[in-house]
VMD Tcl script that builds the backbone (N, CA, C; Angstrom):
set m [mol new atoms 576]
animate dup $m
set s [atomselect $m all]
$s set {name element resname resid chain x y z} {
  {N N MET 1 A 138.989 72.185 124.556}
  {CA C MET 1 A 138.573 72.604 125.857}
  {C C MET 1 A 137.110 72.961 125.803}
  {N N SER 2 A 136.362 72.371 126.721}
  {CA C SER 2 A 134.960 72.718 126.770}
  {C C SER 2 A 134.671 73.479 128.042}
  {N N LYS 3 A 133.740 74.418 127.938}
  {CA C LYS 3 A 133.395 75.214 129.139}
  {C C LYS 3 A 132.283 74.444 129.883}
  {N N THR 4 A 132.339 74.573 131.188}
  {CA C THR 4 A 131.279 73.978 131.971}
  {C C THR 4 A 130.186 75.035 132.197}
  {N N THR 5 A 128.954 74.617 132.108}
  {CA C THR 5 A 127.865 75.527 132.288}
  {C C THR 5 A 127.576 75.675 133.750}
  {N N ALA 6 A 127.488 76.951 134.226}
  {CA C ALA 6 A 127.211 77.173 135.652}
  {C C ALA 6 A 125.757 76.874 135.926}
  {N N VAL 7 A 125.530 76.283 137.054}
  {CA C VAL 7 A 124.170 75.937 137.481}
  {C C VAL 7 A 123.846 76.882 138.634}
  {N N LEU 8 A 122.733 77.635 138.454}
  {CA C LEU 8 A 122.343 78.606 139.457}
  {C C LEU 8 A 121.136 78.097 140.237}
  {N N SER 9 A 121.159 78.358 141.518}
  {CA C SER 9 A 120.041 77.957 142.351}
  {C C SER 9 A 118.887 78.878 142.093}
  {N N SER 10 A 117.692 78.457 142.455}
  {CA C SER 10 A 116.508 79.318 142.233}
  {C C SER 10 A 116.571 80.566 143.104}
  {N N SER 11 A 117.251 80.489 144.262}
  {CA C SER 11 A 117.381 81.695 145.110}
  {C C SER 11 A 118.280 82.753 144.420}
  {N N LYS 12 A 119.312 82.259 143.725}
  {CA C LYS 12 A 120.193 83.196 142.965}
  {C C LYS 12 A 119.425 83.867 141.840}
  {N N VAL 13 A 118.603 83.081 141.125}
  {CA C VAL 13 A 117.825 83.620 140.004}
  {C C VAL 13 A 116.828 84.654 140.542}
  {N N GLU 14 A 116.185 84.353 141.633}
  {CA C GLU 14 A 115.251 85.299 142.262}
  {C C GLU 14 A 115.945 86.575 142.720}
  {N N ALA 15 A 117.147 86.436 143.255}
  {CA C ALA 15 A 117.924 87.607 143.686}
  {C C ALA 15 A 118.263 88.474 142.487}
  {N N LEU 16 A 118.665 87.833 141.362}
  {CA C LEU 16 A 118.932 88.588 140.153}
  {C C LEU 16 A 117.681 89.276 139.634}
  {N N ARG 17 A 116.559 88.576 139.682}
  {CA C ARG 17 A 115.280 89.169 139.216}
  {C C ARG 17 A 114.962 90.417 140.021}
  {N N ALA 18 A 115.102 90.346 141.346}
  {CA C ALA 18 A 114.833 91.514 142.222}
  {C C ALA 18 A 115.797 92.649 141.915}
  {N N ALA 19 A 117.064 92.298 141.741}
  {CA C ALA 19 A 118.058 93.342 141.440}
  {C C ALA 19 A 117.768 94.048 140.090}
  {N N LEU 20 A 117.358 93.267 139.098}
  {CA C LEU 20 A 117.033 93.840 137.779}
  {C C LEU 20 A 115.802 94.709 137.838}
  {N N LYS 21 A 114.805 94.285 138.626}
  {CA C LYS 21 A 113.573 95.099 138.765}
  {C C LYS 21 A 113.853 96.430 139.474}
  {N N ASN 22 A 114.845 96.467 140.335}
  {CA C ASN 22 A 115.116 97.644 141.132}
  {C C ASN 22 A 116.135 98.597 140.468}
  {N N LEU 23 A 116.592 98.267 139.282}
  {CA C LEU 23 A 117.557 99.116 138.599}
  {C C LEU 23 A 116.939 100.479 138.276}
  {N N GLN 24 A 117.734 101.516 138.456}
  {CA C GLN 24 A 117.298 102.858 138.109}
  {C C GLN 24 A 117.816 103.191 136.691}
  {N N PRO 25 A 117.111 104.072 135.975}
  {CA C PRO 25 A 117.618 104.434 134.615}
  {C C PRO 25 A 119.041 104.997 134.703}
  {N N LYS 26 A 119.845 104.495 133.800}
  {CA C LYS 26 A 121.240 104.888 133.767}
  {C C LYS 26 A 121.355 106.197 132.926}
  {N N GLN 27 A 122.050 107.144 133.462}
  {CA C GLN 27 A 122.215 108.446 132.712}
  {C C GLN 27 A 123.138 108.202 131.549}
  {N N LYS 28 A 122.737 108.776 130.399}
  {CA C LYS 28 A 123.550 108.690 129.238}
  {C C LYS 28 A 124.726 109.667 129.446}
  {N N THR 29 A 125.949 109.218 129.119}
  {CA C THR 29 A 127.144 110.059 129.386}
  {C C THR 29 A 127.763 110.638 128.132}
  {N N SER 30 A 127.396 110.114 126.974}
  {CA C SER 30 A 127.957 110.690 125.743}
  {C C SER 30 A 126.881 110.705 124.655}
  {N N PHE 31 A 126.949 111.764 123.855}
  {CA C PHE 31 A 125.922 111.984 122.834}
  {C C PHE 31 A 126.599 112.317 121.506}
  {N N THR 32 A 125.983 111.918 120.423}
  {CA C THR 32 A 126.378 112.480 119.101}
  {C C THR 32 A 125.700 113.854 119.011}
  {N N ASN 33 A 126.103 114.647 118.007}
  {CA C ASN 33 A 125.447 115.937 117.833}
  {C C ASN 33 A 123.941 115.768 117.567}
  {N N ARG 34 A 123.588 114.785 116.762}
  {CA C ARG 34 A 122.146 114.555 116.478}
  {C C ARG 34 A 121.414 114.177 117.771}
  {N N GLU 35 A 122.008 113.301 118.590}
  {CA C GLU 35 A 121.363 112.923 119.842}
  {C C GLU 35 A 121.235 114.121 120.786}
  {N N ALA 36 A 122.251 115.004 120.786}
  {CA C ALA 36 A 122.218 116.198 121.633}
  {C C ALA 36 A 121.059 117.091 121.210}
  {N N VAL 37 A 120.848 117.253 119.896}
  {CA C VAL 37 A 119.731 118.058 119.405}
  {C C VAL 37 A 118.419 117.435 119.855}
  {N N ALA 38 A 118.311 116.113 119.768}
  {CA C ALA 38 A 117.112 115.444 120.213}
  {C C ALA 38 A 116.864 115.666 121.711}
  {N N GLU 39 A 117.931 115.567 122.501}
  {CA C GLU 39 A 117.843 115.754 123.971}
  {C C GLU 39 A 117.496 117.199 124.313}
  {N N LEU 40 A 118.019 118.177 123.519}
  {CA C LEU 40 A 117.824 119.582 123.833}
  {C C LEU 40 A 116.751 120.253 122.950}
  {N N GLU 41 A 115.912 119.439 122.339}
  {CA C GLU 41 A 114.927 119.978 121.382}
  {C C GLU 41 A 114.060 121.111 121.985}
  {N N LYS 42 A 113.522 120.884 123.172}
  {CA C LYS 42 A 112.662 121.891 123.811}
  {C C LYS 42 A 113.406 123.198 124.039}
  {N N GLU 43 A 114.656 123.093 124.541}
  {CA C GLU 43 A 115.438 124.289 124.845}
  {C C GLU 43 A 115.812 125.028 123.542}
  {N N ILE 44 A 116.150 124.301 122.498}
  {CA C ILE 44 A 116.465 124.914 121.233}
  {C C ILE 44 A 115.227 125.636 120.673}
  {N N ARG 45 A 114.093 125.002 120.695}
  {CA C ARG 45 A 112.820 125.613 120.219}
  {C C ARG 45 A 112.508 126.865 121.011}
  {N N HIS 46 A 112.697 126.795 122.347}
  {CA C HIS 46 A 112.422 127.936 123.193}
  {C C HIS 46 A 113.348 129.124 122.820}
  {N N ALA 47 A 114.643 128.810 122.631}
  {CA C ALA 47 A 115.570 129.876 122.255}
  {C C ALA 47 A 115.212 130.497 120.928}
  {N N GLN 48 A 114.715 129.698 119.977}
  {CA C GLN 48 A 114.363 130.226 118.693}
  {C C GLN 48 A 113.036 131.003 118.751}
  {N N GLU 49 A 111.996 130.353 119.284}
  {CA C GLU 49 A 110.653 130.935 119.233}
  {C C GLU 49 A 110.372 132.031 120.245}
  {N N LYS 50 A 110.876 131.864 121.476}
  {CA C LYS 50 A 110.576 132.829 122.551}
  {C C LYS 50 A 111.659 133.865 122.749}
  {N N LEU 51 A 112.907 133.466 122.505}
  {CA C LEU 51 A 114.009 134.404 122.776}
  {C C LEU 51 A 114.606 135.024 121.496}
  {N N GLY 52 A 114.173 134.526 120.341}
  {CA C GLY 52 A 114.588 135.178 119.066}
  {C C GLY 52 A 115.929 134.787 118.525}
  {N N TYR 53 A 116.518 133.695 119.007}
  {CA C TYR 53 A 117.834 133.259 118.492}
  {C C TYR 53 A 117.670 132.475 117.214}
  {N N SER 54 A 118.606 132.639 116.305}
  {CA C SER 54 A 118.606 131.892 115.039}
  {C C SER 54 A 119.411 130.637 115.207}
  {N N VAL 55 A 119.308 129.772 114.234}
  {CA C VAL 55 A 120.108 128.537 114.252}
  {C C VAL 55 A 121.581 128.852 114.249}
  {N N SER 56 A 121.970 129.907 113.498}
  {CA C SER 56 A 123.374 130.317 113.454}
  {C C SER 56 A 123.824 130.746 114.868}
  {N N ASP 57 A 122.980 131.464 115.577}
  {CA C ASP 57 A 123.355 131.913 116.941}
  {C C ASP 57 A 123.531 130.694 117.850}
  {N N ILE 58 A 122.624 129.724 117.739}
  {CA C ILE 58 A 122.711 128.521 118.599}
  {C C ILE 58 A 123.924 127.695 118.212}
  {N N ALA 59 A 124.225 127.601 116.909}
  {CA C ALA 59 A 125.426 126.850 116.474}
  {C C ALA 59 A 126.657 127.513 117.015}
  {N N ALA 60 A 126.694 128.865 117.047}
  {CA C ALA 60 A 127.859 129.615 117.573}
  {C C ALA 60 A 127.995 129.296 119.079}
  {N N LEU 61 A 126.878 129.221 119.797}
  {CA C LEU 61 A 126.907 128.859 121.204}
  {C C LEU 61 A 127.548 127.500 121.426}
  {N N TRP 62 A 127.172 126.538 120.583}
  {CA C TRP 62 A 127.743 125.208 120.668}
  {C C TRP 62 A 129.278 125.252 120.428}
  {N N ARG 63 A 129.643 126.031 119.419}
  {CA C ARG 63 A 131.102 126.131 119.129}
  {C C ARG 63 A 131.834 126.782 120.275}
  {N N ASP 64 A 131.195 127.790 120.963}
  {CA C ASP 64 A 131.789 128.417 122.137}
  {C C ASP 64 A 131.982 127.382 123.248}
  {N N GLN 65 A 131.180 126.369 123.288}
  {CA C GLN 65 A 131.284 125.276 124.289}
  {C C GLN 65 A 132.262 124.200 123.845}
  {N N GLY 66 A 132.908 124.406 122.698}
  {CA C GLY 66 A 133.906 123.423 122.202}
  {C C GLY 66 A 133.280 122.305 121.348}
  {N N ILE 67 A 132.063 122.487 120.920}
  {CA C ILE 67 A 131.369 121.466 120.136}
  {C C ILE 67 A 131.390 121.913 118.674}
  {N N GLU 68 A 132.085 121.185 117.837}
  {CA C GLU 68 A 132.179 121.531 116.425}
  {C C GLU 68 A 130.896 121.145 115.697}
  {N N ILE 69 A 130.217 122.152 115.194}
  {CA C ILE 69 A 128.992 121.870 114.396}
  {C C ILE 69 A 128.780 123.042 113.442}
  {N N GLN 70 A 128.441 122.725 112.233}
  {CA C GLN 70 A 128.151 123.760 111.211}
  {C C GLN 70 A 126.711 124.246 111.396}
  {N N ASP 71 A 126.436 125.456 110.956}
  {CA C ASP 71 A 125.081 126.001 111.020}
  {C C ASP 71 A 124.131 125.099 110.244}
  {N N SER 72 A 124.567 124.701 109.044}
  {CA C SER 72 A 123.661 123.873 108.186}
  {C C SER 72 A 123.410 122.504 108.827}
  {N N THR 73 A 124.378 121.965 109.511}
  {CA C THR 73 A 124.168 120.655 110.151}
  {C C THR 73 A 123.186 120.798 111.277}
  {N N LEU 74 A 123.333 121.800 112.138}
  {CA C LEU 74 A 122.380 122.033 113.212}
  {C C LEU 74 A 120.990 122.262 112.692}
  {N N ARG 75 A 120.893 123.092 111.633}
  {CA C ARG 75 A 119.594 123.363 111.008}
  {C C ARG 75 A 118.940 122.073 110.514}
  {N N SER 76 A 119.740 121.197 109.888}
  {CA C SER 76 A 119.212 119.907 109.433}
  {C C SER 76 A 118.709 119.054 110.547}
  {N N TYR 77 A 119.527 118.979 111.644}
  {CA C TYR 77 A 119.129 118.159 112.797}
  {C C TYR 77 A 117.830 118.668 113.451}
  {N N VAL 78 A 117.738 120.016 113.571}
  {CA C VAL 78 A 116.526 120.608 114.172}
  {C C VAL 78 A 115.322 120.328 113.290}
  {N N ARG 79 A 115.493 120.466 111.981}
  {CA C ARG 79 A 114.379 120.189 111.061}
  {C C ARG 79 A 113.976 118.715 111.138}
  {N N ASP 80 A 114.964 117.805 111.183}
  {CA C ASP 80 A 114.663 116.410 111.316}
  {C C ASP 80 A 113.862 116.107 112.559}
  {N N GLN 81 A 114.218 116.742 113.674}
  {CA C GLN 81 A 113.482 116.514 114.904}
  {C C GLN 81 A 112.028 117.001 114.781}
  {N N ALA 82 A 111.852 118.143 114.087}
  {CA C ALA 82 A 110.484 118.678 113.923}
  {C C ALA 82 A 109.634 117.757 113.053}
  {N N THR 83 A 110.229 117.166 112.028}
  {CA C THR 83 A 109.446 116.300 111.113}
  {C C THR 83 A 109.428 114.854 111.538}
  {N N GLY 84 A 110.162 114.519 112.552}
  {CA C GLY 84 A 110.197 113.107 113.019}
  {C C GLY 84 A 111.217 112.281 112.306}
  {N N ALA 85 A 112.037 112.892 111.442}
  {CA C ALA 85 A 113.046 112.147 110.676}
  {C C ALA 85 A 114.203 111.785 111.619}
  {N N GLY 86 A 114.390 112.482 112.705}
  {CA C GLY 86 A 115.489 112.184 113.608}
  {C C GLY 86 A 115.169 111.092 114.587}
  {N N LYS 87 A 113.924 110.614 114.584}
  {CA C LYS 87 A 113.506 109.557 115.529}
  {C C LYS 87 A 113.803 108.217 114.889}
  {N N PRO 88 A 113.961 107.203 115.720}
  {CA C PRO 88 A 114.234 105.869 115.147}
  {C C PRO 88 A 113.060 105.387 114.289}
  {N N PRO 89 A 113.354 104.685 113.192}
  {CA C PRO 89 A 112.283 104.260 112.297}
  {C C PRO 89 A 111.404 103.216 112.956}
  {N N ILE 90 A 110.160 103.200 112.537}
  {CA C ILE 90 A 109.234 102.146 113.011}
  {C C ILE 90 A 109.529 100.886 112.220}
  {N N LYS 91 A 109.684 99.791 112.958}
  {CA C LYS 91 A 109.914 98.519 112.245}
  {C C LYS 91 A 108.617 98.001 111.708}
  {N N ARG 92 A 108.633 97.695 110.428}
  {CA C ARG 92 A 107.422 97.177 109.758}
  {C C ARG 92 A 107.692 95.747 109.304}
  {N N ARG 93 A 106.589 94.985 109.258}
  {CA C ARG 93 A 106.721 93.625 108.775}
  {C C ARG 93 A 106.906 93.701 107.238}
  {N N ASN 94 A 107.601 92.727 106.721}
  {CA C ASN 94 A 107.739 92.640 105.289}
  {C C ASN 94 A 106.436 92.139 104.691}
  {N N THR 95 A 105.737 93.028 103.962}
  {CA C THR 95 A 104.424 92.681 103.440}
  {C C THR 95 A 104.497 92.389 101.952}
  {N N LYS 96 A 105.682 92.349 101.396}
  {CA C LYS 96 A 105.808 92.058 99.979}
  {C C LYS 96 A 105.445 90.583 99.747}
  {N N ARG 97 A 104.630 90.354 98.769}
  {CA C ARG 97 A 104.269 88.957 98.374}
  {C C ARG 97 A 105.029 88.627 97.132}
  {N N GLU 98 A 105.354 87.379 97.003}
  {CA C GLU 98 A 105.959 86.933 95.786}
  {C C GLU 98 A 104.869 86.765 94.754}
  {N N LEU 99 A 104.919 87.475 93.671}
  {CA C LEU 99 A 103.908 87.433 92.647}
  {C C LEU 99 A 104.322 86.405 91.590}
  {N N PRO 100 A 103.398 85.684 91.042}
  {CA C PRO 100 A 103.763 84.709 90.028}
  {C C PRO 100 A 104.280 85.422 88.795}
  {N N LEU 101 A 105.250 84.800 88.138}
  {CA C LEU 101 A 105.763 85.373 86.927}
  {C C LEU 101 A 104.763 85.121 85.789}
  {N N ILE 102 A 104.508 86.136 84.993}
  {CA C ILE 102 A 103.565 86.010 83.891}
  {C C ILE 102 A 104.386 86.126 82.603}
  {N N ASP 103 A 104.079 85.181 81.726}
  {CA C ASP 103 A 104.723 85.172 80.413}
  {C C ASP 103 A 104.318 86.458 79.686}
  {N N PRO 104 A 105.280 87.200 79.076}
  {CA C PRO 104 A 104.903 88.394 78.366}
  {C C PRO 104 A 103.853 88.200 77.286}
  {N N ALA 105 A 103.851 87.070 76.640}
  {CA C ALA 105 A 102.838 86.798 75.615}
  {C C ALA 105 A 101.456 86.684 76.251}
  {N N THR 106 A 101.380 86.064 77.453}
  {CA C THR 106 A 100.114 85.962 78.187}
  {C C THR 106 A 99.645 87.309 78.627}
  {N N ARG 107 A 100.593 88.106 79.136}
  {CA C ARG 107 A 100.221 89.466 79.598}
  {C C ARG 107 A 99.638 90.293 78.466}
  {N N ALA 108 A 100.178 90.119 77.245}
  {CA C ALA 108 A 99.680 90.905 76.118}
  {C C ALA 108 A 98.253 90.529 75.767}
  {N N ARG 109 A 97.826 89.244 76.021}
  {CA C ARG 109 A 96.489 88.832 75.697}
  {C C ARG 109 A 95.469 89.186 76.760}
  {N N GLN 110 A 95.941 89.515 78.002}
  {CA C GLN 110 A 95.002 89.818 79.063}
  {C C GLN 110 A 94.454 91.231 78.884}
  {N N PRO 111 A 93.151 91.404 79.170}
  {CA C PRO 111 A 92.543 92.718 79.010}
  {C C PRO 111 A 93.137 93.694 80.045}
  {N N GLN 112 A 93.346 94.944 79.628}
  {CA C GLN 112 A 93.914 95.946 80.556}
  {C C GLN 112 A 92.885 96.337 81.628}
  {N N HIS 113 A 91.640 96.509 81.251}
  {CA C HIS 113 A 90.618 96.902 82.187}
  {C C HIS 113 A 89.395 96.007 82.007}
  {N N PRO 114 A 89.337 94.892 82.742}
  {CA C PRO 114 A 88.210 93.957 82.548}
  {C C PRO 114 A 86.914 94.637 82.971}
  {N N GLU 115 A 85.849 94.239 82.316}
  {CA C GLU 115 A 84.483 94.747 82.642}
  {C C GLU 115 A 84.168 94.233 84.037}
  {N N THR 116 A 83.729 95.144 84.879}
  {CA C THR 116 A 83.357 94.723 86.234}
  {C C THR 116 A 82.008 95.353 86.562}
  {N N GLU 117 A 81.355 94.736 87.511}
  {CA C GLU 117 A 80.097 95.289 88.043}
  {C C GLU 117 A 80.260 95.357 89.539}
  {N N PRO 118 A 79.566 96.348 90.162}
  {CA C PRO 118 A 79.632 96.388 91.618}
  {C C PRO 118 A 78.987 95.127 92.208}
  {N N ALA 119 A 79.447 94.714 93.386}
  {CA C ALA 119 A 78.943 93.480 94.014}
  {C C ALA 119 A 77.443 93.632 94.314}
  {N N VAL 120 A 76.998 94.791 94.747}
  {CA C VAL 120 A 75.577 95.011 95.035}
  {C C VAL 120 A 75.151 96.280 94.301}
  {N N GLN 121 A 74.147 96.166 93.508}
  {CA C GLN 121 A 73.606 97.341 92.827}
  {C C GLN 121 A 73.034 98.267 93.897}
  {N N PRO 122 A 73.264 99.602 93.790}
  {CA C PRO 122 A 72.775 100.520 94.829}
  {C C PRO 122 A 71.263 100.394 95.060}
  {N N ASP 123 A 70.471 100.208 94.019}
  {CA C ASP 123 A 69.024 100.104 94.189}
  {C C ASP 123 A 68.608 98.750 94.705}
  {N N ALA 124 A 69.537 97.789 94.717}
  {CA C ALA 124 A 69.185 96.423 95.149}
  {C C ALA 124 A 69.582 96.177 96.598}
  {N N ALA 125 A 70.094 97.188 97.292}
  {CA C ALA 125 A 70.502 97.023 98.685}
  {C C ALA 125 A 69.250 96.676 99.521}
  {N N PRO 126 A 69.356 95.664 100.414}
  {CA C PRO 126 A 68.204 95.271 101.176}
  {C C PRO 126 A 67.769 96.325 102.195}
  {N N THR 127 A 66.502 96.529 102.325}
  {CA C THR 127 A 65.912 97.414 103.306}
  {C C THR 127 A 65.374 96.538 104.425}
  {N N PRO 128 A 65.022 97.124 105.546}
  {CA C PRO 128 A 64.490 96.274 106.632}
  {C C PRO 128 A 63.274 95.438 106.192}
  {N N GLU 129 A 62.464 96.007 105.290}
  {CA C GLU 129 A 61.264 95.263 104.878}
  {C C GLU 129 A 61.616 94.096 103.945}
  {N N THR 130 A 62.672 94.261 103.129}
  {CA C THR 130 A 63.009 93.252 102.138}
  {C C THR 130 A 64.169 92.373 102.577}
  {N N ALA 131 A 64.673 92.570 103.775}
  {CA C ALA 131 A 65.870 91.804 104.202}
  {C C ALA 131 A 65.595 90.324 104.283}
  {N N HIS 132 A 64.353 89.893 104.577}
  {CA C HIS 132 A 63.998 88.472 104.683}
  {C C HIS 132 A 63.739 87.836 103.317}
  {N N GLU 133 A 63.579 88.614 102.267}
  {CA C GLU 133 A 63.279 88.084 100.955}
  {C C GLU 133 A 64.568 87.665 100.262}
  {N N PRO 134 A 64.493 86.618 99.393}
  {CA C PRO 134 A 65.707 86.273 98.672}
  {C C PRO 134 A 66.069 87.362 97.686}
  {N N PRO 135 A 67.381 87.539 97.417}
  {CA C PRO 135 A 67.775 88.593 96.478}
  {C C PRO 135 A 67.301 88.284 95.054}
  {N N PRO 136 A 67.001 89.334 94.274}
  {CA C PRO 136 A 66.555 89.086 92.914}
  {C C PRO 136 A 67.691 88.517 92.082}
  {N N GLU 137 A 67.358 87.787 91.010}
  {CA C GLU 137 A 68.353 87.232 90.121}
  {C C GLU 137 A 69.139 88.342 89.456}
  {N N PRO 138 A 70.472 88.234 89.373}
  {CA C PRO 138 A 71.261 89.284 88.718}
  {C C PRO 138 A 70.999 89.262 87.215}
  {N N THR 139 A 70.983 90.426 86.653}
  {CA C THR 139 A 70.801 90.546 85.207}
  {C C THR 139 A 72.190 90.613 84.598}
  {N N PRO 140 A 72.418 89.846 83.528}
  {CA C PRO 140 A 73.739 89.876 82.891}
  {C C PRO 140 A 73.983 91.226 82.257}
  {N N ALA 141 A 75.254 91.631 82.276}
  {CA C ALA 141 A 75.619 92.898 81.630}
  {C C ALA 141 A 75.527 92.713 80.103}
  {N N PRO 142 A 75.050 93.762 79.407}
  {CA C PRO 142 A 75.006 93.630 77.963}
  {C C PRO 142 A 76.391 93.556 77.371}
  {N N GLU 143 A 76.509 92.715 76.376}
  {CA C GLU 143 A 77.825 92.565 75.741}
  {C C GLU 143 A 78.003 93.641 74.710}
  {N N PRO 144 A 79.183 94.301 74.727}
  {CA C PRO 144 A 79.398 95.368 73.727}
  {C C PRO 144 A 79.555 94.776 72.324}
  {N N GLU 145 A 79.155 95.574 71.365}
  {CA C GLU 145 A 79.301 95.153 69.987}
  {C C GLU 145 A 80.811 95.197 69.618}
  {N N VAL 146 A 81.253 94.185 68.908}
  {CA C VAL 146 A 82.635 94.121 68.497}
  {C C VAL 146 A 82.689 94.214 66.997}
  {N N THR 147 A 83.407 95.193 66.515}
  {CA C THR 147 A 83.596 95.329 65.090}
  {C C THR 147 A 85.051 94.971 64.816}
  {N N PRO 148 A 85.254 93.997 63.963}
  {CA C PRO 148 A 86.640 93.596 63.686}
  {C C PRO 148 A 87.431 94.691 62.975}
  {N N GLU 149 A 88.678 94.839 63.378}
  {CA C GLU 149 A 89.551 95.795 62.718}
  {C C GLU 149 A 90.503 94.965 61.853}
  {N N PRO 150 A 91.033 95.598 60.811}
  {CA C PRO 150 A 92.007 94.888 59.972}
  {C C PRO 150 A 93.194 94.460 60.841}
  {N N GLY 151 A 93.703 93.317 60.584}
  {CA C GLY 151 A 94.812 92.745 61.352}
  {C C GLY 151 A 96.124 93.424 61.045}
  {N N PRO 152 A 97.128 93.152 61.830}
  {CA C PRO 152 A 98.443 93.764 61.593}
  {C C PRO 152 A 99.097 93.153 60.362}
  {N N ALA 153 A 100.070 93.890 59.851}
  {CA C ALA 153 A 100.843 93.399 58.725}
  {C C ALA 153 A 101.593 92.135 59.148}
  {N N PRO 154 A 101.846 91.194 58.225}
  {CA C PRO 154 A 102.476 89.934 58.589}
  {C C PRO 154 A 103.792 90.109 59.367}
  {N N GLU 155 A 104.590 91.159 59.072}
  {CA C GLU 155 A 105.854 91.308 59.768}
  {C C GLU 155 A 105.652 91.787 61.184}
  {N N GLU 156 A 104.415 92.287 61.540}
  {CA C GLU 156 A 104.118 92.760 62.875}
  {C C GLU 156 A 103.528 91.650 63.754}
  {N N LEU 157 A 103.168 90.524 63.155}
  {CA C LEU 157 A 102.558 89.427 63.921}
  {C C LEU 157 A 103.560 88.839 64.905}
  {N N PRO 158 A 103.144 88.521 66.119}
  {CA C PRO 158 A 104.050 87.866 67.099}
  {C C PRO 158 A 104.343 86.431 66.674}
  {N N GLN 159 A 105.436 85.918 67.177}
  {CA C GLN 159 A 105.771 84.536 66.927}
  {C C GLN 159 A 104.707 83.613 67.524}
  {N N GLU 160 A 104.356 82.571 66.815}
  {CA C GLU 160 A 103.342 81.650 67.301}
  {C C GLU 160 A 103.926 80.646 68.284}
  {N N THR 161 A 103.115 80.286 69.271}
  {CA C THR 161 A 103.544 79.229 70.199}
  {C C THR 161 A 103.174 77.884 69.590}
  {N N GLY 162 A 103.634 76.822 70.204}
  {CA C GLY 162 A 103.319 75.453 69.714}
  {C C GLY 162 A 101.842 75.204 69.701}
  {N N ALA 163 A 101.114 75.705 70.752}
  {CA C ALA 163 A 99.689 75.485 70.836}
  {C C ALA 163 A 98.960 76.212 69.713}
  {N N GLN 164 A 99.460 77.417 69.371}
  {CA C GLN 164 A 98.821 78.166 68.301}
  {C C GLN 164 A 99.036 77.501 66.960}
  {N N ILE 165 A 100.233 76.940 66.726}
  {CA C ILE 165 A 100.508 76.225 65.489}
  {C C ILE 165 A 99.629 74.977 65.391}
  {N N ALA 166 A 99.471 74.247 66.507}
  {CA C ALA 166 A 98.627 73.069 66.520}
  {C C ALA 166 A 97.185 73.415 66.196}
  {N N GLU 167 A 96.688 74.538 66.735}
  {CA C GLU 167 A 95.336 74.967 66.457}
  {C C GLU 167 A 95.198 75.338 64.966}
  {N N ARG 168 A 96.192 75.979 64.417}
  {CA C ARG 168 A 96.183 76.342 63.013}
  {C C ARG 168 A 96.079 75.092 62.139}
  {N N LEU 169 A 96.875 74.065 62.516}
  {CA C LEU 169 A 96.827 72.814 61.737}
  {C C LEU 169 A 95.475 72.129 61.845}
  {N N LYS 170 A 94.830 72.164 63.016}
  {CA C LYS 170 A 93.541 71.556 63.162}
  {C C LYS 170 A 92.523 72.276 62.261}
  {N N ARG 171 A 92.563 73.543 62.226}
  {CA C ARG 171 A 91.638 74.336 61.414}
  {C C ARG 171 A 91.888 74.076 59.936}
  {N N LEU 172 A 93.153 73.986 59.578}
  {CA C LEU 172 A 93.474 73.693 58.173}
  {C C LEU 172 A 92.905 72.339 57.802}
  {N N ALA 173 A 92.994 71.346 58.699}
  {CA C ALA 173 A 92.477 69.998 58.455}
  {C C ALA 173 A 90.961 70.042 58.252}
  {N N ARG 174 A 90.295 70.966 58.910}
  {CA C ARG 174 A 88.811 71.064 58.796}
  {C C ARG 174 A 88.416 71.884 57.560}
  {N N GLY 175 A 89.415 72.433 56.851}
  {CA C GLY 175 A 89.091 73.172 55.621}
  {C C GLY 175 A 89.043 74.676 55.800}
  {N N VAL 176 A 89.428 75.166 56.923}
  {CA C VAL 176 A 89.430 76.622 57.130}
  {C C VAL 176 A 90.713 77.160 56.551}
  {N N PRO 177 A 90.637 78.126 55.633}
  {CA C PRO 177 A 91.867 78.652 54.990}
  {C C PRO 177 A 92.760 79.296 56.049}
  {N N VAL 178 A 94.017 78.988 55.985}
  {CA C VAL 178 A 94.964 79.491 56.971}
  {C C VAL 178 A 95.186 80.985 56.826}
  {N N ASP 179 A 95.169 81.483 55.590}
  {CA C ASP 179 A 95.422 82.918 55.369}
  {C C ASP 179 A 94.198 83.797 55.608}
  {N N ASP 180 A 93.074 83.198 56.074}
  {CA C ASP 180 A 91.856 83.952 56.311}
  {C C ASP 180 A 92.108 84.992 57.412}
  {N N PRO 181 A 91.912 86.327 57.172}
  {CA C PRO 181 A 92.139 87.307 58.223}
  {C C PRO 181 A 91.211 87.184 59.414}
  {N N MET 182 A 90.086 86.477 59.196}
  {CA C MET 182 A 89.106 86.270 60.292}
  {C C MET 182 A 89.465 85.109 61.179}
  {N N LEU 183 A 90.600 84.449 60.884}
  {CA C LEU 183 A 91.005 83.250 61.628}
  {C C LEU 183 A 91.062 83.536 63.131}
  {N N GLN 184 A 91.508 84.698 63.547}
  {CA C GLN 184 A 91.615 85.073 64.932}
  {C C GLN 184 A 90.251 85.233 65.590}
  {N N LEU 185 A 89.198 85.466 64.838}
  {CA C LEU 185 A 87.872 85.726 65.387}
  {C C LEU 185 A 87.031 84.497 65.507}
  {N N LEU 186 A 87.513 83.312 64.980}
  {CA C LEU 186 A 86.769 82.132 65.063}
  {C C LEU 186 A 86.717 81.638 66.531}
  {N N PRO 187 A 85.560 81.103 67.001}
  {CA C PRO 187 A 85.518 80.675 68.393}
  {C C PRO 187 A 86.357 79.447 68.602}
  {N N GLU 188 A 86.903 79.324 69.795}
  {CA C GLU 188 A 87.686 78.108 70.119}
  {C C GLU 188 A 86.734 76.937 70.296}
  {N N GLU 189 A 87.116 75.781 69.707}
  {CA C GLU 189 A 86.300 74.613 69.820}
  {C C GLU 189 A 87.048 73.628 70.705}
  {N N GLU 190 A 86.314 72.989 71.571}
  {CA C GLU 190 A 86.957 71.968 72.421}
  {C C GLU 190 A 86.850 70.624 71.752}
  {N N ASP 191 A 87.921 69.853 71.815}
  {CA C ASP 191 A 87.902 68.506 71.298}
  {C C ASP 191 A 87.152 67.608 72.257}
  {N N GLY 192 A 86.297 66.763 71.756}
  {CA C GLY 192 A 85.489 65.915 72.641}
  {C C GLY 192 A 86.048 64.590 72.717}
}
mol reanalyze $m
mol bondsrecalc $m
mol representation Tube
mol addrep $m
């Protein structure tokens, strides 16, 4: 069985549009305790701050009206209203980006804090007089001295990858001793 789709004339659509525009706000007829606290927030604050009633007194008043609520629950709802926790959450866009997976061995070789320089040296900022001049050539940062430290014990060495083994074999073929502790400090050579 298939349903037939009703076809409405443009006059019917316009009549509906006018009726929807003229709707008055509908009164809410039922509330949760939390919603009632939100609706009565001003009156509750007035009773506390101006008239000297405690949360326990106000909770007792609610119970006298036939509304079951514990003092601690009312206190929590009032506090949530004051901090904004009782209000609907703000919808946020999902800003998480998918980050590429990094091989743990690669991560271990990456420097923790790479050397960086500010984009513009404070004394090199252009002034109105020098704004039309080309910027001065940047000076390279001095390279820190590197003193080799003794390598780790053989049992502490990480497993070699295929590329590392191939590099070791190339160096061995050139006559570089494989057991040389300085092997890690040799510069990488590109094959031509």
